[in-house]
C-alpha positions in Angstrom: -16.0 111.4 202.1 -13.5 109.8 199.8 -14.2 109.2 196.2 -13.8 105.6 195.1 -12.2 105.0 191.7 -14.1 102.0 190.1 -12.2 100.3 187.3 -15.3 98.7 185.9 -14.6 99.2 182.2 -11.6 97.7 180.5 -8.8 100.0 179.1 -10.2 99.7 175.6 -13.4 101.5 176.7 -11.6 104.5 178.4 -12.7 107.8 176.9 -9.7 109.1 174.9 -10.3 112.8 175.7 -7.3 114.0 173.6 -7.1 111.1 171.1 -6.8 112.0 167.4 -10.4 110.9 166.7 -11.8 113.3 169.3 -9.6 116.1 168.1 -10.7 115.5 164.5 -14.3 115.5 165.5 -14.1 118.7 167.5 -12.0 120.4 164.9 -14.5 119.7 162.1 -17.8 120.0 164.0 -17.1 123.3 165.7 -16.7 125.2 162.4 -19.7 123.4 160.8 -21.9 124.2 163.8 -20.6 127.7 163.8 -21.6 128.3 160.2 -24.9 126.3 160.2 -26.2 127.3 163.7 -24.3 130.3 165.1 -24.3 132.2 161.8 -20.5 132.4 161.3 -19.5 134.0 158.0 -17.6 132.0 155.4 -14.4 133.9 155.9 -14.4 132.7 159.6 -14.3 129.1 158.5 -11.5 129.8 156.0 -9.4 131.6 158.7 -10.0 128.7 161.1 -8.8 126.2 158.6 -5.7 128.3 157.9 -5.0 128.4 161.7 -5.3 124.6 161.7 -2.9 124.4 158.7 -0.4 126.7 160.4 -0.6 124.6 163.6 -0.1 121.3 161.8 2.9 122.7 159.8 4.6 124.4 162.7 4.3 121.3 164.9 5.6 119.2 162.0 8.6 121.4 161.7 9.3 121.1 165.4 8.7 117.3 165.3 11.4 116.9 162.6 14.1 117.8 165.1 13.2 114.9 167.4 12.5 112.2 164.7 14.8 109.2 165.4 14.7 107.3 162.1 16.5 108.3 159.0 14.7 109.0 155.7 14.8 106.0 153.3 16.4 108.1 150.6 19.3 108.9 152.9 21.4 106.1 151.5 21.0 107.3 147.9 22.1 110.8 148.8 25.0 109.6 151.0 26.4 107.0 148.5 25.7 108.6 145.1 28.6 110.9 144.7 27.6 111.9 141.2 24.5 113.6 142.5 25.1 117.1 143.8 23.8 117.5 147.3 22.3 120.5 149.0 25.6 122.1 150.0 24.3 124.8 152.3 22.9 122.4 155.0 22.8 119.0 153.3 26.1 117.6 154.7 24.7 117.7 158.2 22.1 115.0 157.3 24.9 112.4 157.4 25.6 113.0 161.1 24.9 110.3 163.7 24.1 111.0 167.3 21.9 113.3 169.3 21.9 116.0 172.0 19.8 115.4 175.1 17.4 118.0 176.4 15.6 118.5 179.7 12.7 116.1 180.3 10.1 115.5 179.1 11.6 116.4 175.7 13.4 113.7 173.8 16.9 114.3 172.3 17.3 116.3 169.1 19.3 115.2 166.1 21.7 117.5 164.3 21.1 115.6 161.1 17.4 116.8 161.2 18.3 120.5 161.3 18.2 121.0 157.5 14.7 119.5 157.3 13.6 121.7 160.2 14.8 124.9 158.6 13.3 123.9 155.3 10.0 123.1 156.9 9.9 126.5 158.7 10.5 128.4 155.5 7.9 126.4 153.6 5.4 126.9 156.4 5.9 130.6 156.4 5.4 130.8 152.6 2.4 128.6 152.5 0.5 130.2 155.5 1.3 133.7 154.2 0.0 132.8 150.8 -3.2 131.4 152.4 -3.9 134.6 154.3 -3.2 136.6 151.2 -5.7 134.6 149.3 -8.3 135.0 152.0 -7.6 138.8 152.1 -8.1 139.1 148.4 -11.4 137.2 148.4 -12.6 138.6 151.7 -11.0 142.0 152.1 -13.2 143.1 155.0 -13.0 141.4 158.4 -15.6 142.6 160.9 -15.4 142.3 164.7 -17.9 139.5 164.7 -15.7 137.5 162.2 -12.7 138.2 164.4 -14.5 137.0 167.5 -15.8 133.9 165.8 -12.3 133.2 164.5 -10.9 133.6 167.9 -13.2 130.9 169.3 -12.9 128.5 166.4 -9.2 129.0 165.9 -8.4 128.5 169.6 -10.4 125.3 169.6 -8.5 123.7 166.7 -5.1 125.0 167.7 -5.3 123.8 171.3 -6.9 120.5 170.3 -4.3 119.7 167.6 -1.4 120.8 169.9 -2.5 118.5 172.7 -3.1 115.6 170.4 0.3 116.0 168.7 2.1 116.3 172.1 0.5 113.2 173.4 1.0 111.0 170.3 4.5 112.2 169.3 6.2 113.1 172.5 4.4 111.4 175.4 3.6 108.1 173.6 7.1 108.0 172.0 6.0 108.5 168.4 9.3 110.2 167.7 11.0 106.8 167.7 8.9 105.6 164.8 9.3 108.6 162.5 11.9 110.2 160.4 11.9 113.9 159.5 10.7 113.0 156.1 7.7 110.9 157.3 6.7 113.6 159.8 6.1 116.0 156.9 3.7 113.6 155.2 0.8 114.7 157.3 1.0 118.5 156.6 1.7 117.7 152.9 -1.5 115.8 152.7 -3.5 118.4 154.6 -2.1 121.2 152.4 -3.0 119.3 149.2 -6.6 118.5 150.3 -7.2 121.9 151.7 -5.9 123.5 148.5 -8.2 121.4 146.4 -11.2 122.1 148.6 -10.5 125.8 148.6 -10.3 125.9 144.8 -13.7 124.0 144.6 -15.1 126.5 147.1 -14.1 129.5 145.0 -15.5 127.8 141.9 -18.9 127.1 143.5 -19.0 130.6 145.0 -18.1 132.5 141.9 -19.7 130.4 139.2 -19.5 131.3 135.6 -22.2 133.9 135.5 -23.1 137.0 137.4 -24.7 134.9 140.2 -22.8 132.2 142.0 -23.7 128.5 141.6 -24.5 128.2 145.3 -24.6 130.6 148.2 -21.3 131.3 150.0 -22.7 129.8 153.2 -23.7 126.6 151.4 -20.4 126.4 149.6 -18.4 126.8 152.8 -20.5 124.1 154.5 -19.6 121.8 151.5 -16.0 122.7 152.1 -16.3 121.7 155.7 -18.0 118.4 155.0 -15.4 117.6 152.4 -12.6 118.2 154.9 -14.4 116.1 157.5 -14.7 113.2 155.0 -11.0 113.4 154.3 -10.1 113.4 158.0 -12.4 110.4 158.7 -10.9 108.5 155.7 -7.4 109.3 157.0 -8.2 107.8 160.4 -9.7 104.7 158.8 -6.5 104.1 156.8 -4.3 104.7 159.9 -6.1 102.0 161.8 -5.9 99.5 159.0 -2.2 98.5 158.5 -3.1 96.4 155.5 -4.2 99.4 153.4 -2.2 102.3 152.2 -3.3 105.7 150.9 -2.3 107.1 147.6 0.0 109.5 149.4 1.8 106.7 151.2 2.2 104.9 147.9 3.8 107.9 146.3 5.7 109.2 149.3 6.2 106.3 151.7 5.5 106.3 155.5 7.3 105.9 158.8 7.2 102.1 158.3 9.5 102.3 155.3 12.1 104.5 157.0 15.6 103.4 158.3 16.0 102.4 161.9 19.4 103.8 162.8 22.0 101.5 164.3 25.1 102.6 166.3 28.6 102.2 164.8 30.4 99.6 166.9 33.9 100.3 168.1 36.5 98.0 169.8 36.5 98.0 173.6 40.2 98.7 173.6 41.8 102.1 173.4 42.8 103.2 169.9 46.5 103.0 168.9 46.4 106.6 167.7 44.1 109.5 167.2 44.2 112.0 164.3 42.3 115.2 163.6 42.5 118.5 161.9 44.1 121.2 164.0 41.7 123.9 165.3 43.2 126.6 163.0 43.0 124.2 159.9 39.4 123.4 160.6 38.5 127.1 160.9 40.4 128.0 157.7 38.7 125.2 155.8 35.3 126.2 157.1 35.8 129.9 156.2 37.2 129.0 152.8 34.1 126.8 152.1 31.8 129.7 152.9 33.7 132.1 150.6 33.7 129.5 147.8 29.9 129.0 148.2 29.2 132.6 147.7 31.7 133.6 145.0 32.4 130.3 143.1 29.2 128.3 143.2 27.4 128.6 139.9 23.7 129.4 140.6 24.2 131.1 143.9 26.9 133.3 142.6 24.9 134.1 139.5 21.8 135.1 141.4 23.8 137.3 143.8 25.6 138.9 140.8 22.3 139.7 139.1 21.0 141.3 142.3 24.1 143.4 142.6 23.7 144.5 139.0 20.1 145.4 139.6 21.1 147.5 142.6 23.8 149.3 140.6 21.4 150.0 137.7 18.6 151.2 140.1 21.2 153.1 142.1 19.7 151.6 145.3 21.9 151.3 148.3 19.2 149.3 150.0 19.4 146.5 147.4 23.2 146.4 147.6 23.1 146.3 151.4 20.5 143.5 151.3 22.6 141.5 148.8 25.6 142.0 151.0 23.7 140.8 154.1 22.4 137.8 152.2 25.9 136.9 151.0 27.2 137.1 154.5 24.4 135.0 155.8 24.8 132.3 153.2 28.6 132.2 153.6 28.3 132.0 157.4 25.7 129.1 157.3 27.9 127.2 154.8 31.0 127.8 157.0 29.2 126.5 160.1 27.9 123.5 158.2 31.4 122.7 156.9 32.9 123.0 160.4 30.2 120.8 162.0 30.6 118.2 159.3 34.4 117.9 159.3 35.9 120.1 161.9 34.6 118.1 164.9 35.8 114.7 163.6 38.5 112.6 165.2 39.9 109.5 163.4 40.7 106.7 165.8 43.1 104.1 164.5 42.8 100.5 165.7 44.7 97.4 164.6 42.1 96.4 162.0 40.0 99.5 161.3 39.7 103.2 161.2 36.8 104.7 163.1 35.4 108.3 162.5 34.3 109.8 165.8 32.5 113.1 166.3 33.8 114.8 169.4 30.9 117.3 169.6 28.1 114.6 169.5 30.2 111.9 171.2 29.2 109.4 168.6 31.1 107.3 166.1 30.0 108.2 162.5 31.4 105.5 160.2 34.4 103.2 159.9 36.5 101.3 157.3 38.1 97.9 158.0 41.7 97.5 156.9 40.8 94.2 155.1 38.2 96.0 153.0 40.5 98.8 151.7 41.0 98.6 148.0 43.3 101.5 147.8 44.3 104.8 149.3 44.9 108.0 147.4 46.7 111.0 148.8 45.6 114.4 147.4 46.2 118.0 148.0 43.7 120.7 147.2 44.3 124.5 147.5 43.7 124.4 151.3 46.2 121.5 151.6 48.8 123.4 149.6 48.5 126.5 151.7 48.5 124.7 155.0 51.0 122.0 154.1 48.5 119.2 154.8 47.2 116.2 152.9 43.9 114.5 152.3 43.4 110.7 152.3 40.7 109.0 150.1 40.0 105.4 151.1 38.3 103.1 148.6 36.7 99.9 149.7 36.2 96.6 147.9 32.5 96.1 148.4 30.9 99.5 149.1 27.1 99.6 150.0 24.9 99.5 146.9 23.0 102.7 145.9 19.3 102.1 146.2 17.3 102.3 142.9 14.9 105.1 142.3 11.3 103.9 142.0 8.2 105.6 140.8 6.0 104.4 143.6 7.0 103.5 147.2 6.9 99.7 147.6 5.0 98.2 150.5 6.8 98.5 153.8 7.6 94.8 154.0 9.5 95.0 150.7 11.6 98.0 151.7 15.1 97.6 153.0 15.2 99.5 156.3 18.6 98.2 157.5 21.4 100.7 158.3 24.9 100.7 156.9 26.4 101.7 160.2 28.8 98.8 160.5 29.7 98.4 156.8 33.0 99.7 155.4 32.3 102.8 153.4 34.5 105.0 151.2 36.1 107.6 153.5 37.8 110.9 153.0 40.1 112.2 155.7 40.7 115.8 155.1 43.6 118.2 155.8 45.9 116.2 158.1 49.4 117.4 158.7 50.5 113.8 159.5 48.5 111.8 156.9 51.3 109.3 156.4 51.1 108.4 160.1 47.5 107.2 159.5 48.6 104.8 156.8 51.5 103.5 158.9 49.2 103.0 161.9 46.8 100.9 159.8 49.7 99.1 158.0 48.6 100.5 154.6 51.7 102.4 153.6 52.2 100.2 150.6 48.8 101.0 149.3 49.5 104.7 149.1 48.5 106.0 145.7 50.3 108.6 143.7 49.9 112.1 145.1 47.9 114.5 142.9 47.2 118.2 143.1 43.6 119.5 142.5 
């Protein structure tokens, strides 16, 4: 006997088994029922919420790798040269292009790696602090608490994971987010959970010998408060005309930049220029060494740790500092190589296009008609390698966005990309820098050579 599938109800009435609403309901009702009916202890609920926080934060870190949009503050960081950027990983955020993975995963973006690493570190610190606070307030974990936590924790972790996978990956949510907007959800959850936890401790401890309310009643109040927050979040998400306070302060995915590809001529370039492999490696290694030994705060902190190890006569501290210095220098060298060592400069009749050979994607360009001047410089690397660096200035560079206290409504935010505008360009460490200017017909605009 075959089973007939009757499509009686319209699609709007289909039961969304793994929708966000169902996940929120289950994730909140299971702990409440566990405490009120099954007799779960308060520490069980705290551990379940920590497990949910860890799940949301870890998934958010993973999601940042796949987010297609650029953060709205990208233009300010890329164009404002007077502001010092995060040197260790920050230069990668200017990269365009992605690397495809096996289906069903979408491509990952190299420019999102700094946010991914930062999110992982913050997640580890926050979750560790949460478990430490629970351990200090609830030092004894019984077998019944562990069993209850296993049930409640598994429920919220599996539910959240399935919902995130369906919404972000299966439904294509990664196309509407930037790595910055992805982190809004865990930031809100962390803030609200922290406030509720402080209120819970205040109600439980009170100001006298006896608590204001019983621990069980306090933890139920905590659960109800979290449920109210989740319900309110869902209501705001379904009403595009309203914005939460977090969105007003932080922005949302609607105010992020939709990336556009850098267009190139269909014809073959007249010439191609790039750093030699040895030059790129020397430049990258030198950048790592400078980051460790001539970098202000980083060098000062490492020096203080070395002095502490010498005073304490601790070889362990000295070895740890050495390992940290090698790690920082290696990461900085890798960042420098990925930022500049993989670039190829393609010369056309009317423009110079920067192309990344690793990602297979053009990065930026400068039109010959927009060039205001070219300066040829030599830094220490250029002097040792007999190379030169070109600095192109343009007549109408993109404007640096203003810093605002509150994020304006999405319809008032400029979300256009600067992919096809001429931007100031630095071409580093070329042995034939003069050939680039001759190819572009800019030999007469060559500025006076200077040595840094």
